[in-house]
ChimeraX commands (.cxc) that place a marker at each C-alpha (Angstrom):
marker #1 position 38.60,53.97,244.44 radius 0.5
marker #1 position 38.18,50.55,242.85 radius 0.5
marker #1 position 38.03,50.87,239.06 radius 0.5
marker #1 position 38.35,54.65,239.36 radius 0.5
marker #1 position 40.28,54.71,236.11 radius 0.5
marker #1 position 37.26,53.26,234.31 radius 0.5
marker #1 position 34.95,55.84,235.87 radius 0.5
marker #1 position 37.24,58.68,234.80 radius 0.5
marker #1 position 37.52,57.20,231.31 radius 0.5
marker #1 position 33.72,57.07,231.05 radius 0.5
marker #1 position 33.27,60.64,232.29 radius 0.5
marker #1 position 35.94,61.92,229.88 radius 0.5
marker #1 position 34.32,60.01,227.03 radius 0.5
marker #1 position 30.88,61.47,227.75 radius 0.5
marker #1 position 32.31,64.98,227.87 radius 0.5
marker #1 position 34.12,64.38,224.57 radius 0.5
marker #1 position 30.81,63.72,222.83 radius 0.5
marker #1 position 32.44,61.08,220.64 radius 0.5
marker #1 position 29.94,58.24,220.24 radius 0.5
marker #1 position 32.34,55.37,219.73 radius 0.5
marker #1 position 34.55,56.52,222.60 radius 0.5
marker #1 position 31.51,56.69,224.88 radius 0.5
marker #1 position 30.38,53.20,223.85 radius 0.5
marker #1 position 33.81,51.69,224.50 radius 0.5
marker #1 position 34.15,53.38,227.89 radius 0.5
marker #1 position 30.59,52.46,228.88 radius 0.5
marker #1 position 31.08,48.84,227.87 radius 0.5
marker #1 position 34.35,48.62,229.80 radius 0.5
marker #1 position 32.71,50.06,232.90 radius 0.5
marker #1 position 29.76,47.71,232.56 radius 0.5
marker #1 position 32.00,44.67,232.13 radius 0.5
marker #1 position 33.99,45.54,235.24 radius 0.5
marker #1 position 31.29,46.88,237.58 radius 0.5
marker #1 position 27.90,46.04,236.07 radius 0.5
marker #1 position 24.95,47.96,234.69 radius 0.5
marker #1 position 24.09,49.65,237.97 radius 0.5
marker #1 position 27.51,51.29,238.06 radius 0.5
marker #1 position 26.98,52.65,234.53 radius 0.5
marker #1 position 23.62,54.12,235.56 radius 0.5
marker #1 position 25.13,55.65,238.71 radius 0.5
marker #1 position 28.05,57.12,236.78 radius 0.5
marker #1 position 25.72,58.57,234.14 radius 0.5
marker #1 position 23.60,60.14,236.89 radius 0.5
marker #1 position 26.63,61.80,238.47 radius 0.5
marker #1 position 27.80,63.14,235.10 radius 0.5
marker #1 position 24.30,64.49,234.46 radius 0.5
marker #1 position 24.21,66.25,237.82 radius 0.5
marker #1 position 27.45,68.06,237.04 radius 0.5
marker #1 position 25.93,69.21,233.74 radius 0.5
marker #1 position 22.83,70.39,235.61 radius 0.5
marker #1 position 24.95,72.27,238.14 radius 0.5
marker #1 position 26.68,74.11,235.28 radius 0.5
marker #1 position 23.33,75.16,233.84 radius 0.5
marker #1 position 22.08,76.38,237.21 radius 0.5
marker #1 position 25.30,78.35,237.74 radius 0.5
marker #1 position 24.86,79.93,234.31 radius 0.5
marker #1 position 21.24,80.81,235.03 radius 0.5
marker #1 position 22.05,82.64,238.24 radius 0.5
marker #1 position 25.05,84.46,236.81 radius 0.5
marker #1 position 28.03,82.74,238.42 radius 0.5
marker #1 position 31.04,83.68,236.27 radius 0.5
marker #1 position 32.65,81.02,234.11 radius 0.5
marker #1 position 36.29,80.05,234.27 radius 0.5
marker #1 position 38.21,81.67,231.42 radius 0.5
marker #1 position 38.87,78.39,229.57 radius 0.5
marker #1 position 35.19,77.42,229.79 radius 0.5
marker #1 position 34.11,80.81,228.50 radius 0.5
marker #1 position 36.58,80.53,225.61 radius 0.5
marker #1 position 35.37,77.02,224.76 radius 0.5
marker #1 position 31.78,78.24,224.63 radius 0.5
marker #1 position 32.75,81.06,222.28 radius 0.5
marker #1 position 34.54,78.59,220.00 radius 0.5
marker #1 position 31.58,76.20,219.98 radius 0.5
marker #1 position 29.18,79.07,219.33 radius 0.5
marker #1 position 31.31,80.21,216.41 radius 0.5
marker #1 position 31.39,76.73,214.88 radius 0.5
marker #1 position 27.61,76.42,215.27 radius 0.5
marker #1 position 27.02,79.92,213.94 radius 0.5
marker #1 position 25.29,81.15,217.09 radius 0.5
marker #1 position 28.10,83.11,218.76 radius 0.5
marker #1 position 26.52,86.39,217.72 radius 0.5
marker #1 position 23.41,85.49,219.77 radius 0.5
marker #1 position 25.30,85.50,223.07 radius 0.5
marker link #1:1,2 radius 0.2
marker link #1:2,3 radius 0.2
marker link #1:3,4 radius 0.2
marker link #1:4,5 radius 0.2
marker link #1:5,6 radius 0.2
marker link #1:6,7 radius 0.2
marker link #1:7,8 radius 0.2
marker link #1:8,9 radius 0.2
marker link #1:9,10 radius 0.2
marker link #1:10,11 radius 0.2
marker link #1:11,12 radius 0.2
marker link #1:12,13 radius 0.2
marker link #1:13,14 radius 0.2
marker link #1:14,15 radius 0.2
marker link #1:15,16 radius 0.2
marker link #1:16,17 radius 0.2
marker link #1:17,18 radius 0.2
marker link #1:18,19 radius 0.2
marker link #1:19,20 radius 0.2
marker link #1:20,21 radius 0.2
marker link #1:21,22 radius 0.2
marker link #1:22,23 radius 0.2
marker link #1:23,24 radius 0.2
marker link #1:24,25 radius 0.2
marker link #1:25,26 radius 0.2
marker link #1:26,27 radius 0.2
marker link #1:27,28 radius 0.2
marker link #1:28,29 radius 0.2
marker link #1:29,30 radius 0.2
marker link #1:30,31 radius 0.2
marker link #1:31,32 radius 0.2
marker link #1:32,33 radius 0.2
marker link #1:33,34 radius 0.2
marker link #1:34,35 radius 0.2
marker link #1:35,36 radius 0.2
marker link #1:36,37 radius 0.2
marker link #1:37,38 radius 0.2
marker link #1:38,39 radius 0.2
marker link #1:39,40 radius 0.2
marker link #1:40,41 radius 0.2
marker link #1:41,42 radius 0.2
marker link #1:42,43 radius 0.2
marker link #1:43,44 radius 0.2
marker link #1:44,45 radius 0.2
marker link #1:45,46 radius 0.2
marker link #1:46,47 radius 0.2
marker link #1:47,48 radius 0.2
marker link #1:48,49 radius 0.2
marker link #1:49,50 radius 0.2
marker link #1:50,51 radius 0.2
marker link #1:51,52 radius 0.2
marker link #1:52,53 radius 0.2
marker link #1:53,54 radius 0.2
marker link #1:54,55 radius 0.2
marker link #1:55,56 radius 0.2
marker link #1:56,57 radius 0.2
marker link #1:57,58 radius 0.2
marker link #1:58,59 radius 0.2
marker link #1:59,60 radius 0.2
marker link #1:60,61 radius 0.2
marker link #1:61,62 radius 0.2
marker link #1:62,63 radius 0.2
marker link #1:63,64 radius 0.2
marker link #1:64,65 radius 0.2
marker link #1:65,66 radius 0.2
marker link #1:66,67 radius 0.2
marker link #1:67,68 radius 0.2
marker link #1:68,69 radius 0.2
marker link #1:69,70 radius 0.2
marker link #1:70,71 radius 0.2
marker link #1:71,72 radius 0.2
marker link #1:72,73 radius 0.2
marker link #1:73,74 radius 0.2
marker link #1:74,75 radius 0.2
marker link #1:75,76 radius 0.2
marker link #1:76,77 radius 0.2
marker link #1:77,78 radius 0.2
marker link #1:78,79 radius 0.2
marker link #1:79,80 radius 0.2
marker link #1:80,81 radius 0.2
marker link #1:81,82 radius 0.2
marker link #1:82,83 radius 0.2
view
């Protein structure tokens, strides 16, 4: 896929949650493919997040590493005991 490396970099940056990393990846994608590509990529990333939430809501089991990551995040945020 043309510029696939930039798309992967942007998706990884968004999932990292690191603001400066996201900005750099977004700007690189925009410079190479334009604003419409950034919007499309953001929409695809959002849909994957939505799919995760739907799967959670209907009780589809999580992969072990995802479950462990959620426990760790919950512990850091102080809400693990609410799960």
